[in-house]
KOLKEGU-708023 format. One record per residue (C-alpha): residue in one letter; chain; x, z, y. Coordinates in steps of 0.25 Angstrom, whole numbers. Example, Ala and Ser with C-alpha at 12.3 -4.5 7.8 and 13.67 -1.06 7.14 Angstrom:
# KOLKEGU-708023
+------+------+-------+-------+-------+
| code | unit |    xx |    zz |    yy |
+------+------+-------+-------+-------+
|    a |    A |    49 |    31 |   -18 |
|    s |    A |    55 |    29 |    -4 |
+------+------+-------+-------+-------+
***
This chain:
# KOLKEGU-708023
+------+------+-------+-------+-------+
| code | unit |    xx |    zz |    yy |
+------+------+-------+-------+-------+
|    m |    A |   116 |   522 |    96 |
|    q |    A |   121 |   525 |   109 |
|    e |    A |   116 |   515 |   121 |
|    e |    A |   127 |   507 |   127 |
|    h |    A |   129 |   508 |   143 |
|    p |    A |   127 |   496 |   150 |
|    e |    A |   141 |   494 |   156 |
|    a |    A |   147 |   496 |   143 |
|    g |    A |   157 |   485 |   139 |
|    r |    A |   158 |   480 |   153 |
|    q |    A |   171 |   478 |   159 |
|    r |    A |   172 |   484 |   173 |
|    l |    A |   178 |   474 |   184 |
|    d |    A |   191 |   480 |   191 |
|    p |    A |   188 |   484 |   205 |
|    a |    A |   201 |   482 |   210 |
|    p |    A |   208 |   472 |   202 |
|    g |    A |   223 |   472 |   202 |
|    i |    A |   225 |   486 |   208 |
|    p |    A |   232 |   496 |   199 |
|    p |    A |   223 |   507 |   195 |
|    q |    A |   231 |   518 |   201 |
|    r |    A |   230 |   511 |   215 |
|    r |    A |   215 |   511 |   214 |
|    r |    A |   205 |   521 |   221 |
|    g |    A |   192 |   525 |   216 |
|    t |    A |   192 |   516 |   205 |
|    a |    A |   192 |   518 |   190 |
|    e |    A |   202 |   513 |   181 |
|    p |    A |   197 |   498 |   180 |
|    a |    A |   195 |   491 |   167 |
|    a |    A |   205 |   480 |   164 |
|    a |    A |   202 |   466 |   172 |
|    p |    A |   199 |   454 |   164 |
|    a |    A |   212 |   447 |   159 |
|    g |    A |   210 |   435 |   167 |
|    e |    A |   208 |   442 |   179 |
|    g |    A |   221 |   451 |   177 |
|    r |    A |   229 |   438 |   176 |
|    r |    A |   224 |   432 |   189 |
|    d |    A |   227 |   445 |   196 |
|    s |    A |   241 |   447 |   190 |
|    r |    A |   244 |   432 |   195 |
|    r |    A |   239 |   435 |   209 |
|    r |    A |   248 |   448 |   209 |
|    a |    A |   260 |   440 |   205 |
|    a |    A |   258 |   429 |   215 |
|    a |    A |   256 |   439 |   226 |
|    a |    A |   269 |   446 |   222 |
|    a |    A |   276 |   433 |   221 |
|    k |    A |   272 |   429 |   235 |
|    r |    A |   277 |   443 |   241 |
|    q |    A |   290 |   440 |   234 |
|    r |    A |   292 |   426 |   240 |
|    r |    A |   289 |   432 |   253 |
|    r |    A |   299 |   442 |   252 |
|    r |    A |   309 |   433 |   247 |
|    a |    A |   306 |   424 |   259 |
|    l |    A |   308 |   435 |   269 |
|    k |    A |   321 |   438 |   262 |
|    w |    A |   326 |   424 |   263 |
|    t |    A |   321 |   423 |   278 |
|    a |    A |   329 |   435 |   281 |
|    g |    A |   341 |   430 |   274 |
|    a |    A |   340 |   417 |   280 |
|    g |    A |   339 |   424 |   294 |
|    a |    A |   351 |   432 |   291 |
|    l |    A |   359 |   420 |   286 |
|    v |    A |   356 |   413 |   299 |
|    m |    A |   359 |   425 |   308 |
|    a |    A |   372 |   427 |   300 |
|    a |    A |   375 |   413 |   301 |
|    g |    A |   373 |   413 |   316 |
|    c |    A |   381 |   425 |   318 |
|    g |    A |   392 |   418 |   310 |
|    g |    A |   391 |   406 |   317 |
|    a |    A |   392 |   412 |   330 |
|    y |    A |   404 |   420 |   325 |
|    y |    A |   410 |   407 |   320 |
|    l |    A |   408 |   400 |   333 |
|    y |    A |   414 |   411 |   341 |
|    q |    A |   427 |   411 |   332 |
|    h |    A |   427 |   396 |   332 |
|    f |    A |   426 |   395 |   348 |
|    n |    A |   436 |   407 |   349 |
|    s |    A |   446 |   400 |   340 |
|    n |    A |   445 |   387 |   348 |
|    l |    A |   449 |   394 |   361 |
|    t |    A |   464 |   394 |   365 |
|    s |    A |   468 |   405 |   375 |
|    v |    A |   481 |   408 |   382 |
|    k |    A |   486 |   421 |   389 |
|    v |    A |   491 |   418 |   403 |
|    q |    A |   502 |   426 |   410 |
|    l |    A |   498 |   427 |   424 |
|    g |    A |   509 |   437 |   428 |
|    n |    A |   508 |   448 |   438 |
|    e |    A |   493 |   451 |   441 |
|    e |    A |   497 |   455 |   455 |
|    e |    A |   501 |   441 |   458 |
|    r |    A |   488 |   435 |   455 |
|    p |    A |   476 |   431 |   464 |
|    k |    A |   466 |   442 |   465 |
|    p |    A |   455 |   442 |   455 |
|    a |    A |   443 |   434 |   458 |
|    g |    A |   433 |   445 |   455 |
|    d |    A |   421 |   440 |   447 |
|    a |    A |   424 |   425 |   450 |
|    l |    A |   431 |   417 |   440 |
|    n |    A |   442 |   407 |   441 |
|    v |    A |   445 |   399 |   429 |
|    l |    A |   457 |   389 |   428 |
|    v |    A |   454 |   377 |   421 |
|    l |    A |   466 |   369 |   415 |
|    g |    A |   465 |   355 |   411 |
|    t |    A |   479 |   351 |   404 |
|    d |    A |   483 |   338 |   401 |
|    s |    A |   489 |   343 |   388 |
|    r |    A |   491 |   331 |   378 |
|    q |    A |   495 |   340 |   367 |
|    g |    A |   489 |   335 |   353 |
|    l |    A |   482 |   322 |   360 |
|    g |    A |   493 |   312 |   357 |
|    r |    A |   496 |   301 |   366 |
|    e |    A |   482 |   297 |   370 |
|    y |    A |   483 |   305 |   384 |
|    g |    A |   498 |   303 |   387 |
|    d |    A |   509 |   314 |   387 |
|    e |    A |   507 |   316 |   373 |
|    g |    A |   510 |   331 |   370 |
|    s |    A |   510 |   335 |   384 |
|    t |    A |   507 |   350 |   386 |
|    g |    A |   498 |   347 |   397 |
|    h |    A |   499 |   352 |   412 |
|    a |    A |   487 |   357 |   421 |
|    d |    A |   481 |   343 |   423 |
|    t |    A |   467 |   348 |   427 |
|    t |    A |   465 |   362 |   434 |
|    l |    A |   452 |   368 |   439 |
|    l |    A |   450 |   382 |   444 |
|    f |    A |   437 |   386 |   441 |
|    h |    A |   430 |   397 |   450 |
|    i |    A |   418 |   403 |   447 |
|    a |    A |   412 |   412 |   457 |
|    k |    A |   410 |   427 |   455 |
|    d |    A |   395 |   425 |   456 |
|    r |    A |   395 |   413 |   447 |
|    s |    A |   387 |   405 |   457 |
|    n |    A |   398 |   394 |   460 |
|    a |    A |   411 |   389 |   454 |
|    t |    A |   423 |   381 |   460 |
|    v |    A |   432 |   373 |   452 |
|    i |    A |   445 |   368 |   459 |
|    s |    A |   454 |   357 |   453 |
|    i |    A |   469 |   359 |   455 |
|    p |    A |   476 |   345 |   455 |
|    r |    A |   487 |   344 |   444 |
|    d |    A |   496 |   337 |   455 |
|    l |    A |   496 |   349 |   465 |
|    m |    A |   510 |   355 |   468 |
|    v |    A |   509 |   370 |   467 |
|    p |    A |   519 |   381 |   465 |
|    i |    A |   518 |   385 |   449 |
|    p |    A |   521 |   400 |   447 |
|    e |    A |   530 |   405 |   436 |
|    c |    A |   522 |   408 |   425 |
|    q |    A |   522 |   414 |   410 |
|    s |    A |   518 |   408 |   397 |
|    a |    A |   509 |   415 |   387 |
|    d |    A |   522 |   418 |   379 |
|    g |    A |   528 |   424 |   390 |
|    k |    A |   538 |   412 |   395 |
|    k |    A |   540 |   413 |   410 |
|    i |    A |   539 |   399 |   416 |
|    p |    A |   545 |   396 |   430 |
|    g |    A |   536 |   392 |   441 |
|    s |    A |   538 |   380 |   451 |
|    a |    A |   537 |   381 |   466 |
|    r |    A |   530 |   367 |   466 |
|    d |    A |   524 |   359 |   455 |
|    m |    A |   512 |   352 |   450 |
|    f |    A |   501 |   361 |   447 |
|    n |    A |   499 |   354 |   433 |
|    t |    A |   512 |   359 |   429 |
|    s |    A |   507 |   373 |   430 |
|    l |    A |   503 |   371 |   415 |
|    g |    A |   512 |   365 |   405 |
|    q |    A |   525 |   364 |   412 |
|    e |    A |   536 |   372 |   407 |
|    g |    A |   525 |   379 |   397 |
|    r |    A |   516 |   384 |   408 |
|    d |    A |   503 |   388 |   403 |
|    p |    A |   489 |   390 |   409 |
|    g |    A |   494 |   403 |   414 |
|    c |    A |   503 |   395 |   423 |
|    t |    A |   493 |   387 |   429 |
|    w |    A |   484 |   399 |   431 |
|    k |    A |   495 |   406 |   439 |
|    t |    A |   498 |   393 |   447 |
|    v |    A |   483 |   392 |   451 |
|    e |    A |   482 |   406 |   455 |
|    k |    A |   495 |   404 |   464 |
|    v |    A |   491 |   392 |   471 |
|    t |    A |   476 |   395 |   473 |
|    g |    A |   476 |   410 |   474 |
|    i |    A |   464 |   411 |   464 |
|    r |    A |   465 |   420 |   453 |
|    v |    A |   462 |   413 |   439 |
|    d |    A |   454 |   420 |   429 |
|    h |    A |   455 |   411 |   417 |
|    f |    A |   460 |   398 |   413 |
|    v |    A |   454 |   387 |   404 |
|    q |    A |   463 |   375 |   400 |
|    v |    A |   458 |   362 |   393 |
|    n |    A |   465 |   350 |   388 |
|    f |    A |   461 |   335 |   387 |
|    e |    A |   454 |   338 |   373 |
|    a |    A |   445 |   348 |   380 |
|    v |    A |   439 |   338 |   390 |
|    k |    A |   436 |   328 |   378 |
|    t |    A |   430 |   339 |   369 |
|    l |    A |   422 |   346 |   380 |
|    s |    A |   416 |   334 |   386 |
|    a |    A |   412 |   329 |   372 |
|    a |    A |   406 |   343 |   369 |
|    v |    A |   395 |   342 |   380 |
|    g |    A |   391 |   329 |   376 |
|    g |    A |   399 |   321 |   387 |
|    v |    A |   401 |   323 |   402 |
|    e |    A |   395 |   314 |   413 |
|    v |    A |   405 |   308 |   423 |
|    c |    A |   403 |   297 |   434 |
|    a |    A |   413 |   286 |   437 |
|    a |    A |   411 |   279 |   451 |
|    k |    A |   419 |   268 |   446 |
|    d |    A |   424 |   261 |   434 |
|    i |    A |   436 |   269 |   429 |
|    n |    A |   447 |   264 |   420 |
|    d |    A |   459 |   274 |   419 |
|    p |    A |   469 |   269 |   409 |
|    d |    A |   477 |   283 |   410 |
|    s |    A |   465 |   292 |   407 |
|    h |    A |   459 |   281 |   398 |
|    l |    A |   446 |   282 |   406 |
|    r |    A |   437 |   270 |   407 |
|    m |    A |   424 |   273 |   413 |
|    s |    A |   413 |   264 |   420 |
|    r |    A |   407 |   267 |   433 |
|    g |    A |   396 |   277 |   432 |
|    r |    A |   391 |   290 |   424 |
|    h |    A |   397 |   292 |   410 |
|    v |    A |   396 |   303 |   400 |
|    i |    A |   411 |   306 |   395 |
|    q |    A |   416 |   315 |   384 |
|    g |    A |   429 |   315 |   376 |
|    d |    A |   441 |   306 |   379 |
|    e |    A |   433 |   299 |   390 |
|    a |    A |   430 |   313 |   397 |
|    l |    A |   445 |   315 |   396 |
|    a |    A |   448 |   303 |   402 |
|    f |    A |   439 |   305 |   414 |
|    v |    A |   445 |   318 |   417 |
|    r |    A |   459 |   312 |   417 |
|    t |    A |   456 |   300 |   425 |
|    r |    A |   463 |   299 |   439 |
|    h |    A |   470 |   285 |   440 |
|    a |    A |   457 |   278 |   440 |
|    v |    A |   449 |   286 |   450 |
|    g |    A |   451 |   290 |   464 |
|    f |    A |   465 |   290 |   470 |
|    g |    A |   471 |   291 |   455 |
|    g |    A |   476 |   305 |   455 |
|    d |    A |   473 |   319 |   451 |
|    l |    A |   465 |   322 |   463 |
|    t |    A |   455 |   311 |   459 |
|    r |    A |   454 |   315 |   445 |
|    i |    A |   450 |   329 |   448 |
|    p |    A |   436 |   325 |   453 |
|    l |    A |   433 |   318 |   440 |
|    q |    A |   437 |   331 |   432 |
|    q |    A |   428 |   338 |   441 |
|    q |    A |   416 |   329 |   439 |
|    f |    A |   419 |   329 |   424 |
|    i |    A |   419 |   345 |   424 |
|    s |    A |   407 |   346 |   433 |
|    s |    A |   399 |   336 |   423 |
|    m |    A |   404 |   344 |   411 |
|    i |    A |   399 |   357 |   418 |
|    r |    A |   385 |   351 |   420 |
|    k |    A |   385 |   346 |   406 |
|    i |    A |   389 |   360 |   399 |
|    k |    A |   379 |   367 |   408 |
|    s |    A |   368 |   357 |   405 |
|    d |    A |   356 |   360 |   395 |
|    d |    A |   361 |   348 |   386 |
|    t |    A |   373 |   357 |   382 |
|    l |    A |   368 |   371 |   384 |
|    t |    A |   357 |   368 |   374 |
|    s |    A |   365 |   361 |   363 |
|    p |    A |   372 |   370 |   353 |
|    t |    A |   380 |   358 |   349 |
|    k |    A |   385 |   355 |   362 |
|    l |    A |   388 |   369 |   365 |
|    y |    A |   395 |   371 |   352 |
|    k |    A |   404 |   359 |   355 |
|    l |    A |   407 |   363 |   369 |
|    a |    A |   411 |   377 |   365 |
|    d |    A |   419 |   372 |   353 |
|    a |    A |   426 |   361 |   362 |
|    a |    A |   428 |   371 |   374 |
|    t |    A |   434 |   381 |   366 |
|    k |    A |   444 |   371 |   358 |
|    a |    A |   447 |   365 |   372 |
|    l |    A |   451 |   378 |   380 |
|    t |    A |   463 |   386 |   382 |
|    v |    A |   460 |   399 |   390 |
|    d |    A |   466 |   411 |   394 |
|    s |    A |   465 |   423 |   386 |
|    g |    A |   455 |   429 |   395 |
|    i |    A |   445 |   420 |   391 |
|    g |    A |   451 |   417 |   377 |
|    s |    A |   438 |   419 |   369 |
|    v |    A |   424 |   413 |   367 |
|    d |    A |   417 |   425 |   373 |
|    k |    A |   426 |   425 |   386 |
|    l |    A |   425 |   410 |   387 |
|    k |    A |   410 |   411 |   386 |
|    d |    A |   409 |   421 |   397 |
|    l |    A |   417 |   413 |   406 |
|    a |    A |   409 |   400 |   402 |
|    l |    A |   396 |   409 |   406 |
|    d |    A |   402 |   412 |   420 |
|    i |    A |   405 |   398 |   423 |
|    s |    A |   391 |   393 |   418 |
|    k |    A |   384 |   402 |   428 |
|    v |    A |   389 |   393 |   439 |
|    d |    A |   379 |   382 |   443 |
|    t |    A |   385 |   369 |   442 |
|    r |    A |   381 |   365 |   456 |
|    n |    A |   390 |   376 |   461 |
|    i |    A |   402 |   372 |   454 |
|    t |    A |   412 |   365 |   463 |
|    f |    A |   424 |   357 |   459 |
|    a |    A |   435 |   356 |   470 |
|    t |    A |   449 |   351 |   470 |
|    v |    A |   460 |   359 |   477 |
|    p |    A |   463 |   353 |   491 |
|    v |    A |   477 |   345 |   490 |
|    l |    A |   486 |   336 |   497 |
|    d |    A |   496 |   326 |   493 |
|    d |    A |   510 |   332 |   491 |
|    p |    A |   519 |   327 |   502 |
|    k |    A |   531 |   328 |   493 |
|    d |    A |   524 |   320 |   482 |
|    k |    A |   511 |   311 |   483 |
|    d |    A |   508 |   313 |   469 |
|    r |    A |   507 |   328 |   470 |
|    l |    A |   497 |   337 |   478 |
|    v |    A |   498 |   350 |   487 |
|    l |    A |   487 |   360 |   491 |
|    k |    A |   480 |   356 |   503 |
|    q |    A |   480 |   368 |   513 |
|    p |    A |   472 |   375 |   518 |
|    d |    A |   461 |   369 |   509 |
|    a |    A |   467 |   373 |   496 |
|    g |    A |   469 |   387 |   500 |
|    q |    A |   454 |   387 |   506 |
|    l |    A |   448 |   383 |   493 |
|    f |    A |   457 |   392 |   485 |
|    t |    A |   453 |   404 |   494 |
|    m |    A |   438 |   400 |   492 |
|    i |    A |   439 |   401 |   477 |
|    a |    A |   447 |   414 |   477 |
|    g |    A |   436 |   420 |   486 |
|    d |    A |   425 |   414 |   477 |
|    r |    A |   420 |   405 |   487 |
|    s |    A |   411 |   394 |   482 |
|    l |    A |   413 |   379 |   485 |
|    t |    A |   398 |   376 |   482 |
|    e |    A |   389 |   375 |   493 |
|    t |    A |   377 |   379 |   485 |
|    a |    A |   383 |   392 |   481 |
|    a |    A |   385 |   403 |   491 |
|    p |    A |   399 |   409 |   491 |
|    p |    A |   399 |   423 |   486 |
|    a |    A |   401 |   434 |   496 |
|    p |    A |   415 |   439 |   498 |
|    e |    A |   420 |   451 |   491 |
|    t |    A |   420 |   463 |   501 |
|    t |    A |   425 |   474 |   492 |
|    a |    A |   438 |   467 |   488 |
|    p |    A |   445 |   459 |   498 |
|    a |    A |   453 |   452 |   487 |
|    a |    A |   441 |   446 |   482 |
|    a |    A |   443 |   434 |   491 |
|    p |    A |   458 |   431 |   489 |
|    s |    A |   465 |   421 |   497 |
|    a |    A |   471 |   409 |   492 |
|    p |    A |   482 |   405 |   489 |
|    a |    A |   487 |   418 |   494 |
|    t |    A |   488 |   429 |   483 |
|    p |    A |   498 |   440 |   482 |
|    s |    A |   506 |   432 |   472 |
|    a |    A |   506 |   418 |   477 |
|    t |    A |   521 |   420 |   481 |
|    t |    A |   522 |   413 |   467 |
|    p |    A |   534 |   413 |   458 |
|    a |    A |   534 |   398 |   460 |
|    v |    A |   537 |   400 |   475 |
|    d |    A |   549 |   409 |   478 |
|    p |    A |   546 |   416 |   491 |
|    k |    A |   560 |   418 |   494 |
|    d |    A |   562 |   404 |   496 |
|    v |    A |   551 |   402 |   505 |
|    r |    A |   553 |   401 |   520 |
|    v |    A |   542 |   407 |   529 |
|    s |    A |   542 |   407 |   544 |
|    v |    A |   533 |   418 |   549 |
|    r |    A |   526 |   415 |   563 |
|    n |    A |   518 |   425 |   570 |
|    g |    A |   504 |   419 |   576 |
|    s |    A |   496 |   433 |   575 |
|    g |    A |   498 |   435 |   590 |
|    t |    A |   504 |   448 |   587 |
|    r |    A |   519 |   450 |   587 |
|    g |    A |   527 |   456 |   575 |
|    q |    A |   519 |   450 |   564 |
|    s |    A |   530 |   440 |   558 |
|    g |    A |   541 |   450 |   555 |
|    p |    A |   532 |   459 |   545 |
|    t |    A |   526 |   446 |   539 |
|    v |    A |   541 |   441 |   535 |
|    e |    A |   544 |   455 |   530 |
|    k |    A |   532 |   454 |   521 |
|    l |    A |   535 |   440 |   516 |
|    r |    A |   549 |   444 |   513 |
|    a |    A |   544 |   456 |   505 |
|    k |    A |   535 |   445 |   497 |
|    g |    A |   548 |   437 |   494 |
|    f |    A |   548 |   427 |   506 |
|    a |    A |   562 |   430 |   509 |
|    k |    A |   563 |   418 |   519 |
|    a |    A |   551 |   423 |   528 |
|    a |    A |   556 |   424 |   543 |
|    t |    A |   548 |   425 |   556 |
|    a |    A |   547 |   413 |   565 |
|    s |    A |   542 |   411 |   580 |
|    d |    A |   527 |   415 |   583 |
|    a |    A |   516 |   406 |   580 |
|    p |    A |   504 |   402 |   589 |
|    a |    A |   493 |   411 |   587 |
|    a |    A |   486 |   410 |   573 |
|    a |    A |   474 |   416 |   568 |
|    t |    A |   478 |   416 |   554 |
|    t |    A |   491 |   417 |   546 |
|    t |    A |   495 |   403 |   540 |
|    v |    A |   507 |   397 |   531 |
|    s |    A |   511 |   383 |   534 |
|    y |    A |   521 |   376 |   525 |
|    p |    A |   528 |   363 |   525 |
|    t |    A |   526 |   352 |   515 |
|    g |    A |   529 |   357 |   501 |
|    q |    A |   529 |   371 |   503 |
|    d |    A |   514 |   373 |   500 |
|    a |    A |   518 |   382 |   487 |
|    e |    A |   527 |   392 |   497 |
|    a |    A |   515 |   392 |   507 |
|    a |    A |   505 |   396 |   497 |
|    a |    A |   515 |   407 |   492 |
|    l |    A |   517 |   413 |   506 |
|    a |    A |   502 |   413 |   509 |
|    a |    A |   500 |   420 |   496 |
|    a |    A |   511 |   431 |   499 |
|    l |    A |   503 |   434 |   512 |
|    g |    A |   489 |   433 |   507 |
|    l |    A |   485 |   420 |   516 |
|    p |    A |   473 |   412 |   512 |
|    g |    A |   475 |   398 |   507 |
|    d |    A |   471 |   392 |   519 |
|    a |    A |   483 |   399 |   527 |
|    v |    A |   493 |   389 |   521 |
|    r |    A |   495 |   376 |   528 |
|    p |    A |   504 |   365 |   526 |
|    d |    A |   512 |   360 |   538 |
|    p |    A |   517 |   345 |   535 |
|    k |    A |   525 |   345 |   548 |
|    a |    A |   533 |   356 |   544 |
|    d |    A |   548 |   354 |   538 |
|    p |    A |   547 |   354 |   523 |
|    k |    A |   558 |   363 |   522 |
|    g |    A |   553 |   373 |   533 |
|    p |    A |   547 |   387 |   530 |
|    l |    A |   533 |   391 |   528 |
|    v |    A |   527 |   395 |   541 |
|    l |    A |   518 |   408 |   542 |
|    v |    A |   510 |   410 |   554 |
|    l |    A |   504 |   424 |   555 |
|    g |    A |   490 |   424 |   561 |
|    k |    A |   482 |   434 |   567 |
|    d |    A |   476 |   438 |   554 |
|    v |    A |   490 |   445 |   551 |
|    l |    A |   486 |   456 |   561 |
|    a |    A |   474 |   460 |   552 |
|    a |    A |   475 |   473 |   544 |
|    p |    A |   472 |   474 |   534 |
|    a |    A |   473 |   459 |   529 |
|    t |    A |   462 |   455 |   521 |
|    p |    A |   459 |   442 |   514 |
|    s |    A |   452 |   432 |   521 |
|    a |    A |   438 |   427 |   516 |
|    p |    A |   438 |   415 |   508 |
|    p |    A |   433 |   403 |   515 |
|    t |    A |   419 |   399 |   513 |
|    e |    A |   420 |   384 |   514 |
|    a |    A |   429 |   374 |   506 |
|    p |    A |   440 |   366 |   512 |
|    k |    A |   435 |   353 |   518 |
|    d |    A |   436 |   340 |   509 |
|    l |    A |   437 |   348 |   496 |
|    q |    A |   435 |   340 |   485 |
|    r |    A |   424 |   346 |   477 |
|    v |    A |   414 |   342 |   466 |
|    q |    A |   401 |   350 |   462 |
|    a |    A |   399 |   351 |   448 |
|    d |    A |   384 |   347 |   449 |
|    d |    A |   387 |   334 |   456 |
|    t |    A |   383 |   324 |   447 |
|    d |    A |   387 |   312 |   456 |
|    i |    A |   402 |   312 |   455 |
|    c |    A |   409 |   300 |   450 |
|    a |    A |   424 |   297 |   448 |
|    k |    A |   429 |   287 |   458 |
+------+------+-------+-------+-------+
***
């Protein structure tokens, strides 16, 4: 009987369990593993496979969720863009002949802000139910070309000015007026913001780039959107006309109370429009500070409310009639440090013809207009930009513009006496011919005047519009126009030719570097201002 080998009948252990035979190296075909061992291996392999499957599924869900968030973000941004765009109302203004407008301000920006007293849709709460509204509050916002400073001038609504002929968006021609209240440049006879735009350019000699119009509701919604605006009252205020009741001290106001504050005039100061303007300047300065504060800029909720309220409240010209363009304008304005924003009121005097009306105070008003047209700062902390050297027109005179012989003043009816004070004979005649060629048919020579260094226009009471038109026709700076209260009210304008007429070629005078004395002003960073 054959002897049995010692290893016979023993099972060999698998040196590489779980690895298929075809993937092994240097190993013989293994014997089958014990039944229990194989079941455990199978469970381990199944668990590992399930874990890998769960990991892949998690990655897919994460990627899908990320894509969903991104899609939602893009869709949300698109929705917001469309939403804000649909909120905006834009108007295409008709400004007429480009050659009749003041010269462009270059990289500086001039934005006309119109606060209308329209009551349309507001019921009787604010009086004059259904009124289309006039230019109740008007601000000309000048942003310097280097964005280092800004000047905001308030134009009183009761100011008597020439209102030029204008054209509505639908092509309707609206007649002008030789002398009327400034606030009638909007709303009266169907005049739209383009008419106020033209009026401001004619009166100031400053070229306007854009307009923004707001109504009563805008004050309420914007003040609420930023969480209220802080104001100060130096005394208790109780104004039944504006519905403002405010105790002395500091208050954070919004909504109806904010509107009442900016409308109050009978219970502060002398009770007129000139005493209301500083309240509005205080309110707007405080709102600028609030909008630029971290409290607003870091709050998505406040930013959304502000953007939503602003786009709903604004009517703008077609040049900034989209969210993108309005955003670019806002970014330009936001570059200006609050401490370098100066509010000022156009210098005025009581109208000799009507104590409830105002006229420009010359030469102060012309001096202010010339500074702004020449991009000069009213802020002491900001150095004034250097004057342009390559383009003489970069510092235009004001109110002298090539077009200021406005349709509202018919030059053929303006009497002008030309007197020669240059010291050189023969200057009056050519000047009269020049004026007649410009339509001043009643221009005539008069006796020589005493020697004068500069050319001036003096005018009798009530002929300020005619004087502005004459000065503009000759390209004279605003401070060349001077009232003569002793002159016969029915007498002619008097043009005195100074030695400057001998200069050839004539070049625009440099804009003044100092503001008129006694100019009312408010700095946007001043937190100590209180309504008195």
